[in-house]
C-alpha positions, 0 to 999 in steps of 0.5 A: 545553491539552495533548492526550493520546494517544487510546486505541485504539478498542474492538476491537468485531468486527461480524458481517461482520468476521473477528477477526484475531489475530497468528499469526507474524512474518517477520524481514527482516534481514539481507536487508532493512533497514527494509522499506516496501512489500509484495505477496503472490504467489498461491503464498504468497510475500511480496515486500518493498521497502526504502530500502536493498535491492533487492526481495526475495522471502520464503516465507510462513515467512520464508525468502529465496527470491530477490532480484529482480536489478537491481530498484531500492532506495529504493522505497516500494511494489510490486504484483503483477498478475493475470498474476503480474508484479511492478510496481516503481516506480523510485528517486529521480530516475528517472521510471519503473516496471518490470515483472518476470515471476514469476521476477524477470526484467525485461520492460519499463520505462515512463516516468512523466509529470510536468508539469515537469522536477523529479526525481521517482519513483512513490510507489505502484503498484497493479493493478486486476482487469483488469490495468491499472496505476495509478501515483501520482507524489507525490514532490517536490511532484508530484500526478499519477495515471496509468493504464496498460495491463497492458504499461505503455502510458499510457491517461490521467493527471490532476493531483490537488490533493494529492500521492498517497502510497499507493493501492489498487484496490477490488473494483469498480476504484475507487481509494482514495488516501492523500494527503500532506495526511493525507486518505484518499479514494475515487474513480473511475479518472478522478479524479472523484466523490471522497469523503473516508473519515473518520478512526476515531472513536477518533482525537480530533484530526485531527493524529493521523490520518496514513493511509499504506498501504492495501489492500482485500479482495475483500469490500470491507474496507479496511485502513489503516496509521496513522502518527499516534497511535496507530500502528495498523492500522484496518479499514473496510467498504464499505456502500452505497458508503460506507466505514465504520469497523469496528475497530482490527486492532492497535495497534502499538508500532512503525512500520506501513507496507505492508499486504497480504492473502494471495491466499486472504485468510486472512492479513494481512501488516503491515510493521513498518519500524522493527523490520524485521519483517512481522507476520502475522495470521489 
C-alpha cells in the first residue's frame, strides 16, 4: 500500500506561543552557496557556514560585513559564546574546532577526541549559559559528545549509541541532540537521563521524521527543522520537564537546515540550503 505525504499539522497557536510570520529573506549568494549552519550575534549580525565557503557574517538586512579569514569551508555548524566568540568546527579530516574572537581573529584550535584513527570532524557545536563548549563528533561513524571549558580545554567526553548530527543547549543547560537514526533526545551533560522527544502528531510514518538542526529559546521553546516529509520547522515547548509539540512554524518547499533566534528572540532565522536563502520570521 502506498504511503501518502502527510499534511502539515494544524497551525494552532497555544496561548504560550508566539505566532511567527515570515518577514523577509537574506540572499546569501554569490558570497555563500548552499548555507548550512547559522548563529546570531548580539549586535544582530548573522554568521553562516557552507559546504563551499568560509564563514561569512551578514547584517540582519543581508549586507555582507566580513568573511572570517582562514575559517574552514565544508562545515555544518557554528555557535557564538556568551563572550561573543565564534566556535567553528573543522572541515573533513581535521579533528579540531576553532575559537575566533568577535572580529574574526583566530584565538585557538582544540583537538576533538575520537576512539580510533578514522578521519572525522565535528558535526555540531553549541555553547551553554556558562560558556562551556559542547561538541558532537558524528562523522564517519563516530558517536562522541565532548564538553570543553570556554577556552577549549576538555572536561569530559562520552560515547553515544548513535552518531550526533546537531545539538543545542536548553535554558537549564541540558542537551538536545538530533541523531543519525532520526531520533531527537534530551539529556543531561553527562549523557544520562535521556528521553526521546516524540515526532509531531501530523507525521504519520516514522520514515518521514528526520530532525536535523535544533535551537532553544530562553523560555524553553524548541525549534526543529525536519528534512523528512513534509520539509518543515516544528516547535515544541518544555512543560513539566517534557518537550511537547506545539505547532508547525512553516511548511517549506525548500530544504531547511540551520535555525537560530536573534539575541532578543524577536526574530527566527531558518536556513534554506537549496535556494541559498535565510528566511526571517517575526
